[in-house]
C-alpha positions as CSV (number, residue, x, y, z in Angstrom):
1,M,10.7,13.8,10.2
2,L,8.9,14.9,7.2
3,S,7.7,18.3,6.7
4,A,5.1,19.5,6.2
5,G,5.6,20.6,2.7
6,E,7.3,17.0,1.9
7,I,4.0,15.8,3.1
8,A,2.2,18.3,1.0
9,R,4.1,17.5,-1.9
10,G,4.2,14.2,-1.5
11,I,1.0,14.0,-1.7
12,Q,0.1,15.7,-4.1
13,G,2.4,14.6,-6.0
14,A,0.8,10.9,-5.5
15,I,-2.8,12.2,-5.9
16,G,-1.4,13.7,-10.0
17,L,0.1,10.1,-10.8
18,L,-3.8,8.7,-10.1
19,K,-4.6,11.6,-12.1
20,R,-2.1,10.5,-15.0
21,D,-0.4,14.4,-14.5
22,P,2.2,14.1,-17.1
23,V,4.2,15.8,-13.9
24,A,3.2,14.2,-11.5
25,P,6.4,11.7,-11.6
26,S,9.2,14.9,-10.9
27,Y,7.4,15.5,-7.5
28,F,9.5,12.2,-6.9
29,D,13.2,13.0,-6.7
30,N,15.4,10.8,-8.0
31,T,17.7,10.2,-5.3
32,R,19.4,7.1,-3.4
33,E,18.3,9.8,-0.3
34,A,14.8,10.7,-1.2
35,C,13.9,7.3,-1.8
36,V,15.4,6.8,1.7
37,R,13.2,9.6,3.2
38,S,9.7,8.2,1.8
39,F,10.2,5.2,4.1
40,Q,8.9,7.6,6.5
41,V,5.1,8.1,4.9
42,M,5.5,4.3,6.5
43,I,5.1,6.2,9.9
44,L,2.0,8.4,8.8
45,V,0.4,5.8,7.3
46,A,1.0,3.3,10.7
47,P,-1.9,5.3,12.8
48,L,-4.0,4.6,9.5
49,H,-3.3,1.1,9.1
50,A,-3.7,0.9,13.1
51,A,-7.1,1.9,12.3
52,L,-8.3,-0.5,9.4
53,M,-7.0,-2.9,11.8
54,L,-9.2,-2.1,14.6
55,L,-11.3,-2.2,12.8
56,R,-11.0,-5.5,11.1
57,Y,-10.1,-7.2,13.6
58,A,-13.8,-6.1,15.1
59,F,-15.1,-8.9,12.8
60,V,-13.5,-12.0,12.9
61,T,-12.5,-14.0,16.3
62,S,-8.4,-14.6,17.0
63,T,-7.3,-17.6,19.1
64,A,-3.9,-14.4,19.5
65,D,-3.9,-12.6,22.5
66,D,-3.9,-8.5,22.1
67,L,-0.2,-8.1,22.7
68,E,0.4,-11.1,20.4
69,I,-2.1,-9.8,17.3
70,V,-0.6,-6.0,17.6
71,L,3.7,-8.0,17.7
72,V,1.9,-10.1,14.3
73,E,0.5,-6.8,12.1
74,T,3.3,-4.5,13.6
75,L,6.0,-7.7,11.8
76,R,3.2,-8.3,9.1
77,Y,3.1,-4.2,8.6
78,A,6.6,-3.6,8.2
79,V,7.2,-6.4,5.8
80,E,4.1,-5.0,3.8
81,W,6.1,-2.3,3.5
82,T,9.7,-2.9,2.2
83,L,9.6,-6.5,0.4
84,F,8.1,-4.9,-2.5
85,P,10.9,-2.6,-2.8
86,V,13.9,-5.8,-2.2
87,L,11.6,-8.2,-4.5
88,F,11.6,-5.1,-7.3
89,Y,15.9,-3.8,-7.2
90,E,16.8,-7.6,-8.6
91,I,14.3,-6.3,-11.1
92,A,15.3,-3.1,-11.8
93,R,19.3,-4.4,-12.2
94,R,17.9,-7.4,-14.8
95,R,15.6,-4.6,-16.8
96,N,18.3,-1.7,-16.4
97,W,16.3,-0.1,-14.5
98,L,18.0,1.0,-11.3
99,N,18.2,4.5,-12.7
100,R,14.6,5.6,-12.1
101,F,14.6,2.7,-8.6
102,P,15.0,5.9,-6.3
103,R,12.1,7.5,-8.3
104,Y,9.0,4.5,-8.8
105,I,10.0,3.6,-4.9
106,S,9.4,6.9,-3.1
107,A,7.1,7.2,-6.1
108,L,5.1,3.9,-4.1
109,N,5.2,4.8,-0.4
110,W,4.0,8.0,-1.5
111,V,1.2,7.0,-3.1
112,N,-0.2,4.8,0.7
113,L,-0.5,8.0,2.1
114,P,-2.9,9.5,0.2
115,A,-4.5,5.2,-0.7
116,M,-5.0,4.9,3.1
117,I,-6.4,7.7,3.9
118,A,-9.5,6.7,0.8
119,A,-8.9,3.0,2.3
120,V,-10.0,4.1,6.5
121,I,-13.0,6.0,4.6
122,G,-13.2,3.1,2.3
123,V,-14.0,0.7,5.0
124,V,-15.8,2.5,7.3
125,L,-18.3,3.6,5.2
126,A,-18.4,-0.5,3.4
127,S,-18.7,-1.4,7.5
128,L,-21.7,1.0,6.9
129,L,-23.6,-0.5,4.2
130,P,-25.6,-3.6,3.9
131,P,-23.3,-6.6,2.6
132,V,-23.5,-6.0,-0.7
133,P,-23.5,-2.8,-1.4
134,G,-20.4,-2.9,2.1
135,E,-18.2,-6.0,-0.4
136,L,-18.8,-3.9,-3.4
137,M,-16.8,-0.5,-2.1
138,R,-14.8,-3.2,-1.2
139,I,-14.1,-4.2,-4.5
140,G,-14.1,-0.9,-5.5
141,L,-11.5,1.1,-3.6
142,Q,-9.2,-2.9,-4.6
143,A,-9.7,-2.2,-7.9
144,L,-8.8,1.8,-7.6
145,F,-6.2,0.5,-5.7
146,F,-4.3,-1.3,-8.5
147,Y,-5.2,1.1,-11.3
148,W,-3.3,4.0,-9.0
149,F,0.0,0.9,-8.7
150,L,-0.7,0.8,-12.8
151,V,-0.7,3.9,-14.0
152,T,1.7,4.9,-11.0
153,T,3.9,2.2,-13.2
154,R,4.0,3.4,-16.2
155,M,4.9,6.3,-15.1
156,V,7.9,6.6,-13.0
157,L,9.1,4.0,-14.9
158,G,7.1,4.0,-19.2
159,A,6.5,0.7,-18.7
160,T,3.9,-0.8,-20.5
161,W,0.6,-2.3,-20.2
162,P,1.1,-5.8,-19.3
163,V,4.6,-5.4,-17.9
164,A,2.7,-3.1,-15.2
165,A,0.2,-5.7,-14.5
166,L,3.0,-8.3,-13.9
167,L,4.9,-5.6,-11.0
168,L,1.3,-5.8,-9.3
169,I,0.9,-8.8,-9.8
170,V,4.9,-8.7,-7.8
171,N,3.7,-6.7,-5.6
172,W,1.0,-8.3,-4.3
173,V,0.7,-12.0,-4.7
174,P,3.3,-12.3,-1.6
175,S,1.1,-9.5,0.5
176,I,-1.6,-12.1,-0.3
177,F,0.5,-15.0,1.4
178,I,2.0,-12.7,4.3
179,S,-2.0,-12.9,5.0
180,L,-2.8,-16.1,5.2
181,I,0.3,-17.0,7.5
182,V,-0.7,-14.5,10.2
183,D,-4.3,-15.0,9.8
184,R,-3.2,-18.5,10.4
185,F,-1.3,-18.0,12.7
186,L,-3.7,-16.2,14.7
187,G,-6.1,-18.6,14.1
188,V,-8.3,-16.3,12.9
189,A,-11.9,-16.6,12.2
190,V,-14.7,-14.6,11.3
191,A,-16.5,-13.8,13.6
192,V,-20.6,-15.6,13.5
193,G,-22.9,-12.6,12.7
194,A,-21.0,-10.4,11.5
């Protein structure tokens, strides 16, 4: 399990990336072991993700039963967390970025922890606001996460803005498709009056 020191260092590095601190990438070791270890952040983020799912399912209806929702959402969580690293490995191999792969994936994994904390706070606040300001807050959160991904990609890989934007698309589009498939499978519909 991750130590308190590792967690503090990971969060500090992730926030440093958001602030565009030039030393932030050095908070993440560029080793295979550190990269694999960074996937343990998934365990830390899971309760926050579960809280977001509870909030989400409070405002929708579903034809699936609760156990089915939990199982499918758990599978989606694992697939979405690991899909981009798998896709990026092939991109890194073709672009000669394999020497930066461990640090980049570690950084993205660690960014998820403070980003999910911000997401939970933001979604709770947005749910308390009237519809228009609440939706604007959700859009602002999404913009923050996109920016965080872009700046992390630029700082750790040394990629240009257009290349970082393409990697954002490679990360985001499969997640959208997975969400659509999951929603259809679970029979998710927006609740009347929500």
